[in-house]
DRENDREN-24561 format. One record per atom (N, C-alpha, C): residue in one letter; x, y, z. Coordinates in steps of 0.02 Angstrom, whole numbers, plus 50000, padded with zeros to 5 digits. Atoms other than C-alpha are relative to their C-alpha. Example, Ala and Ser with C-alpha at 12.3 -4.5 7.8 and 13.67 -1.06 7.14 Angstrom:
2
a500454994150000
a506154977550390
a500455006050000
s499584994149997
s506844994750357
s499615005550037
***
This chain:
321
m500144996350054
m486645487352293
m499384997949965
f500555002350043
f485105487752181
f500214996049938
a499815003950053
a485145474552046
a499394995849975
v500495004750030
v484095464351927
v500354993349985
y499665005850001
y484615446251935
y499574993649991
a500345007050007
a484205427451896
a500184996950064
s499895003449935
s483945418652066
s500154992549985
a499925007050012
a483935400851985
a499844999049928
p500185000850061
p483775393051822
p499284997749988
h500665001950016
h481985391151748
h499894998949924
p500025001550071
p482095382351579
p499345001549960
d500664998950038
d480215383451535
d499615006250014
s500274993349980
s479735399451626
s500465004650020
p499404996849980
p481215410351628
p499815006450045
l500164993549957
l480345425951714
l499864997950068
d500065001949929
d480035414951868
d500595001050032
g499354999749960
g481855416551913
g500275007249994
l499834992749998
l481885436351881
l499815003050064
v500094996649941
v482175445952039
v500225007249995
v499804993349990
v482225464752063
v500075001550072
g499904999349929
g483055467452227
g500755002750020
e499364997949978
e484695469252316
e500534994649996
r499425004150004
r486405461252289
r500585003250044
p499444996249963
p488045464052389
p500455004749953
d499544995950037
d489205477852333
d500564996049969
p499435003650024
p490545470752214
p500685002650024
e499304998449990
e492385469852253
e500305001649937
v499684997550063
v493575477852131
v500784996450003
p499265002550002
p495125466352097
p500545004449962
d499464996150043
d496795472852031
d499924999249930
g500155000150069
g496625477251857
g499315000549970
h500774999250013
h494775479951862
h499805007250013
v500324993649979
v493685495451875
v499234998950009
a500765000249989
a491925498551940
a499675005649957
v500364994850038
v490735507251823
v499315000250037
r500624998249979
r489225515851898
r499535000749938
v500385000250059
v487885511151776
v499445005349988
s500454995250014
s486865524251689
s499414997149956
a500565003750050
a485955513551551
a500294992849984
a499805006450025
a486005495351500
a499454997249954
s500475002350046
s485185485251367
s499834992650007
i500185007750000
i484255467551358
i500144997049936
n499805003550056
n484915454851249
n499654992450012
m500285006549998
m484205436951207
m500424995750042
h499515003749960
h485725430451295
h499835000850077
d500224999249927
d484965437251463
d499384994950012
v500585003849989
v483425426651429
v500314992150003
f499665006449992
f484585411451400
f500244998350070
t499775000949929
t485355414751571
t499454998450047
l500595001049966
l483695415251648
l499754992249991
r500175006850016
r483325398051568
r500554994850024
g499405004349981
g485045391251632
g500414997549941
v499595001250057
v485885390151461
v500615003050004
g499384997349998
g487675392051463
g500295002550073
i499874998049932
i487785394051652
i499894993550044
k500135005249951
k487975380851789
k499565002350056
p500504998549942
p486625379951931
p500405003350054
e499624997949946
e487975383752058
e500235007849994
q499864993350013
q488355400951980
q499475004950016
f500624995549987
f486645407752025
f500085002250077
p500284994650036
p486175420852085
p500495003549950
m499624996150043
m486845430051933
m499675006249978
i500364993350030
i486505448251890
i500125000049924
l500105000150081
l485945449951709
l500315006149974
g499754994050033
g486535462151582
g500694999449970
m499364999450028
m487985462351454
m500245006149978
d499804994050028
d487985479351393
d499845006250048
a500164994649955
a488045496351482
a500475006149986
a499644993850000
a488635514251485
a499915002550071
g500034997249931
g489075523551646
g500695004050010
t499424995849978
t490445532751744
t500464996650043
l499565002949954
l492015527951825
l500065004650065
e499964997349935
e492515533552000
e500255008149990
d499784993650010
d493435548651925
d499545005249957
g500474996050032
g491885554551837
g499934999049923
s499965000750075
s492385549651656
s499454994949982
q500515004550028
q491005542351555
q500284995149957
v499725005350039
v491275525451476
v499434995549972
v500445005250028
v490505511351371
v500324993150018
v499725006449989
v490695493251419
v500124995649935
y499925005550053
y491445480551296
y499934994050040
p500255005949959
p490655464151347
p500394993849997
v499655006350013
v491895451151285
v500575000050050
i499475000349947
i493035446151436
i500484994249972
s499505004550030
s494625437951358
s500514998950061
s499445002449950
s496095429151458
s500465005950002
p499524994349990
p497325441751534
p500614999649952
d499375000950047
d498745434651425
d499814998649927
w500155001850074
w497755432651261
w500205006749960
r499834994450043
r498315443051117
r499674998449928
g500425000350067
g497375445850948
g499285000150003
d500754999550005
d495555443650904
d499704996450058
e500345002149944
e494625441351067
e499484994149995
t500485004950015
t493305431450984
t500214992249993
f499725007050007
f494465416750955
f500324997250062
d499715002549936
d495095415551134
d499574994550024
p500385005349971
p494545398451192
p499725000250067
k500224998349934
k494395404851363
k499555006350011
r500404993950001
r493375420351320
r499404999050035
t500665000149969
t491805423951411
t499605006449992
l500474994549999
l490325436451423
l499815001050065
l500304998449941
l489705445751561
l499364995950008
t500585005249972
t488315434951658
t500214993149985
e499785007150013
e489295419351606
e500444997750064
k499595001049941
k490595420251744
k499985006550048
l499994994149963
l490665438751795
l499265002950001
q500654997049992
q489125447751863
q499915005149950
g500144995650055
g488185458151737
g499875007950015
t500054992250000
t487655476751707
t499395002250024
f500574997249977
f485925477251775
f499985000850074
a499904998349925
a486475484751940
a500285006650005
e499694993449993
e487085500952014
e500725000049978
k499404999850026
k488775495351976
k500204993249970
v499765006850036
v489735482251868
v500755001550006
v499215000449997
v491565477651886
v500234995349939
v499655002950060
v492615473451730
v500655001349996
p499294998450006
p494395472151683
p500035007349962
r499864993050023
r495065489551639
r499985001349925
r499944999550071
r495325485851459
r499234999249965
n500695000850023
n493415482551441
n499555006350011
v500344993650000
v492955500951463
v500275004049942
v499824996050052
v493005512551314
v499695007150013
p500364994249994
p492725531151323
p499355001749963
l500604998750036
l490975536751285
l500125006649952
p499914993750048
p491035547251123
p499535005150006
e500494994950006
e490325564151110
e499484999449943
g500525000950052
g488735563551012
g499564994150017
l500425005149978
l488065547551098
l499735000350070
t500214999849935
t486935547451246
t500124993550038
p499845006549966
p487175533551384
p499514994449975
a500455005350019
a485565524751323
a500204997549930
q499745002550068
q486205524651141
q500574996150008
a499365003949992
a487915518851189
a499804993450028
a500065006249963
a487225505251297
a499674993949961
v500225005750053
v486525495751142
v500544997449958
m499425001450047
m488255495051059
m500284993650007
g499625005049976
g489075480751150
g499894993049968
t500135007050024
t488215465051084
t499595000349938
a500404999550069
a486865468350945
a500365004049957
w499714996250048
w487705482650861
w500784997749983
l499425003050015
l489415475150876
l499964993749958
t500175006050040
t488795458650808
t499875001549928
a500184997650065
a488025467750660
a500595003049962
y499454997150026
y489605477950631
y500524994649973
r499535005350022
r490745462350619
r499694995749941
m500325004250057
m489445452450513
m500135003449930
l500024996150064
l489405466850379
l500765000849975
f499394997450029
f491165473050371
f500634995350011
t499465004649989
t492305459450440
t499884993549968
r500135007150031
r491475442650390
r499765000649934
a500305000050061
a490485447450242
a500495004649955
g499544995750036
g491705460950182
g499645003549939
v500364996650057
v490345469550076
v500255007249986
r499694993450024
r490705485549979
r499365004049987
p500484995350014
p489705501049951
p499664999049932
g500305001650064
g488385498249812
g499704992950000
q500265006549998
q488115480149849
q499374998650040
t500665001749969
t486475472149901
t500064994750054
v500045004349943
v486235464350068
v499274998450029
l500635001749979
l484755454750124
l500054997950084
v500055001549931
v484355454550317
v499274996150012
q500535004149983
q483245440650378
q499705002350064
g500304997849938
g482035448050505
g500095007550004
a499954993150012
a481625466250519
a500055004550067
s500104995949939
s481445472250697
s500404998750061
g499595001249935
g482655464250825
g500575004750000
g499434996049980
g484165472150895
g500604999849946
v499465001350051
v485455464650771
v499745002349931
a500354998350067
a484265467350621
a499995007449990
t500044992650007
t483965485550653
t500665003249998
a499404997149999
a485765488850685
a500354998549929
l499815001650071
l486195479550512
l499755005049949
i500314994850046
i484995491250424
i500275006750002
q499744993349992
q485625506950498
q500735000949979
l499284999350011
l487485502850483
l500054999349915
g499885001050075
g487275496350299
g499795005849962
k500194993550035
k486315511650245
k500565005450009
a499534994849990
a487615522950323
a500634998649957
a499415001950036
a488965513250229
a499874999149922
g500114999350065
g488145514850062
g499814993649965
l500245006750020
l487425496650044
l499255000849989
r500695000650017
r485755492749968
r499724995150047
m500265005149951
m484835484650111
m499274997949994
w500675004050011
w483405472250078
w499854996750066
v500245003349934
v482405465750229
v499424996249994
t500585003149995
t481185453250265
t499675000650067
g500344998949939
g479835454850396
g499324996550000
r500635004149996
r478335444850461
r499395003849993
n500584996450006
n477115458750456
n500135007249975
e499994993250032
e476795476250384
e500335004850046
e499734995349951
e477225485150544
e500774999350002
k499275001150005
k478985476550548
k500325002649940
r499744997250065
r479295480550364
r500045006849998
a499984992749998
a478835498550392
a500525002850037
l499474997349967
l480045500250528
l500614999249957
a499385000850036
a481455492950424
a500045005949944
e499994994850045
e480975505550286
e500105007050030
r499884993749963
r480985520050411
r500795000850015
l499324999549976
l482785515150467
l500504999749937
g499554999350051
g483425515050285
g500024993749952
a500035004750049
a482955498950198
a499755002449935
e500234997750068
e482795501150011
e499374995849976
r500555003850021
r481625486349987
r499814995150060
t500195005649947
t480605474750110
t499514995249967
f500395006450028
f479785458150079
f499684996250054
s500295005049949
s478705445950173
s500494994050009
t499535005449985
t479615431750253
t499934994349952
g500015005550042
g480095418750124
g499815001949925
e500114997750067
e479575429849974
e500544999449955
r499465000050051
r480475427349813
r500215007149981
l499764993950011
l481615441749779
l500025001749923
p499964999050071
p481705450549615
p500664998949962
e499405001950024
e483465447449596
e500454997150061
r499565003049944
r484845438249698
r500505005450024
v499624995249959
v485935446849828
v500734998450005
d499335001249987
d487795449049861
d500114996550064
a499885003249929
a487625443850052
a499354999650034
v500625000949952
v486305437750174
v500295000250068
m499875000249921
m486345441150366
m499494996550030
d500515004449973
d485395427750452
d500164998250072
s500015002249930
s485125426750636
s499434995050023
v500555004349986
v483505415650621
v500174993450000
g499805007349995
g484255399650572
g499524995749959
e500355005350034
e483125384550527
e499465003549955
a500584997450028
a481595394650471
a500085003349929
t499834996150048
t482505405750351
t500584997249952
w499425002450035
w484005395250290
w499934998849927
s500045001350067
s483365388850132
s499885006349963
h500054993450033
h482725405950079
h500635003649996
s499404996449999
s484375413450122
s500484997249944
l499575003150058
l485355401350006
l499735001749937
k500374999150065
k484055403249866
k500135007649981
s499974993150011
s484245422249883
s500655002249978
l499304998150008
l486175422449857
l500174999449924
k499695000650063
k487085425949695
k500554994850001
p499375004650001
p488405413249643
p500575003950026
g499414996849960
g489945417149749
g499795004350052
g500284995349944
g488845426749876
g500174996550064
v499855002349936
v489085425450062
v499415000250051
l500455000149950
l487895419750196
l500315000850073
v499644998749938
v488405426550368
v499434997850057
t500435001349948
t487575418250518
t500235001450069
c499814997749930
c487635424750699
c499574996450054
g500455003149950
g486255414150779
g499484995449969
a500515004850026
a484765402450761
a499414999950045
t500584999449951
t483235408950854
t499424995449981
s500565004650015
s482105397250757
s500244992250001
g499805006550000
g483155381650774
g500694998849972
y499295001350029
y484865373750735
y499974994649953
g500015005850049
g484335360550609
g499795001349930
p500254998850078
p484235368250434
p500254994149954
k499795003850051
k484355358350278
k500575003349961
e499374995950025
e486115362350205
e499975001049926
d499904998750073
d485835360750018
d500665000949973
l499275000050014
l487605356949991
l500125000649923
a499884999350070
a487395355249799
a499965007949977
r499974992850017
r486925373749787
r500525003550026
i499474996049972
i488285379349899
i500614998749958
f499385001750038
f489685370349802
f499955001249924
f500024998750068
f489025372149626
f500015007849987
q500024993250004
q488715390849651
q500545003550036
q499394997449962
q490315392649756
q499835005950053
m500204995549947
m489425401449898
m500434998950061
r499665000949939
r490235404750066
r499485000650060
v500434999949939
v489365401250228
v500525001450061
v499554997549946
v490195410850374
v499685001150065
g500244997849928
g489965411350558
g500245006550024
s499794993549969
s490105427150660
s499734999950068
t500174999349935
t490105430050844
t500345005850034
m499774993849962
m490185446350939
m500535004149956
g499494996550034
g491775456450888
g500565002350048
t499364998549962
t493485462850948
t499875007150026
r500064992849968
r493775478451055
r500185004849948
d499914995050055
d494555486850901
d499425001049956
e500514998750040
e493075483950805
e499395003650037
f500464996249960
f491995490450952
f500125007349992
v499814993950007
v492985506450947
v499845002649931
d500154997750072
d492795507750757
d499265001049987
l500664999250009
l490965504750772
l499725007150029
l500184993849966
l490765518750897
l500165006349956
d499784994550043
d491725530550782
d499575000949937
l500454999850061
l490605525850632
l499325002550022
v500654997849979
v489025528750728
v499985007550005
v499994992749988
v489525545950779
v500185004549938
s499824995550053
s490355551750621
s499454999749944
a500555000650048
a488875545250516
a499355003250028
g500554997149974
g487625553250632
g499434995450012
i500535005949988
i486755536450666
i499645001050067
k500365000549939
k485415536950802
k499724992450011
p500295007149986
p485235518750863
p499254999150019
e500775001349985
e483435512050863
e499924996850064
i500225001549935
i482815511251034
i499214998850004
g500745001150005
g481055503451034
g499675001150064
l500374999649936
l480775503451226
l500555002050050
e499544998149940
e481615512551369
e499625000550065
l500355001249932
l481165508351546
l500515001450059
p499605000249939
p481845511751722
p500144992550019
m499755007149982
m482815496551779
m499544996650047
e500525002449956
e481505493951915
e499494996049962
k500505002850039
k480315488351775
k500314995349947
a499565004950052
a481525476051690
a499504994749978
a500455006150025
a480165462051691
a499565001749938
d500394998350065
d479125472251568
d500474999749937
g499545000050053
g480635473751455
g500064992749975
f500015007650018
f480875454851463
f499414997149967
r500735002750028
r479045451351426
r499955002649933
a500094997750067
a479065462751273
a500454995549959
m499575004250043
m480615453051209
m499784993849984
l500325007250011
l479835435951241
l499394999649960
e500645000050037
e478225440951158
e500125002649932
g499904997250063
g479135447851006
g499765007049986
r500224992850007
r478545465851040
r500645004350000
t499384996250007
t480225472850986
t500045004049940
a499914995350054
a480645487550879
a500675003250002
g499364997149982
g482485489750899
g500244997550067
k499695001949943
k483405488251068
k499515002450059
i500334998049932
i482605488251245
i500525002050048
v499534996949963
v483515499551356
v499735001450076
l500174998949929
l483455499851552
l500495005850025
t499594994849978
t484035515851637
t499975000150078
l499954998449927
l484615520551817
l500145007850003
***
């Protein structure tokens, strides 16, 4: 079958291992289903796989892709929930010590077919196209959990998003706006800030700019480069939710500020299947149109990866079949 895959790890030049070609048709074990892929989206995790991060050399070749929408053999349209938990796990899947994601152990979604456990498919809601649904599983689910589960923010409160144009950031802006939050956003340039405003940000600021007032919560996926600004931007008792560290893992902690002002620093990773279903319901009921910055045929996956690596993102990058 047609597939886009990583042939071998290339830590310094990830695209050297990217292959657009053929892979064997997958087997479908008991309790699993095959999804014929209509659309899938690129995540930074796919770049990590190309670099060999979180995957052993003997696991290559690995088909890339964590998210997808498609059809089952009976013709029903579905969306893939990408967190694979243990068969006997009960409760929040993100706390399962044996959980994994597509492309870590199971082959991914950048192919004609992907095979996943039956519980990892959710009906495609009316009102979402396959391309729109294909962005939900990683970036949008991460944003949903950050805002509503981990931060627990309420309508009317002010939330700062560090970074204006990536998949998680654009999802945070759109979800927060729909939920009645005052969304403030930082961006490196005028173009990225303009995108944030178009998506519903109330105010935008240059990276590191002093805010006119402190906020109730900060959503930070950048890490080291924005950490100090995130803490300084919080009200006493506020919450900083971190889901990643694209700029580095070594921020200065400023412990005195955290304990004197009774701030909370909270980690967040992906989301549960129930949260995924709730996210889809919210997107449809609120009439949200997920921001897709680039849509390409899967044969041109390399162009999508180059756009991500060069920072030419304005929402999610979607590949279609």
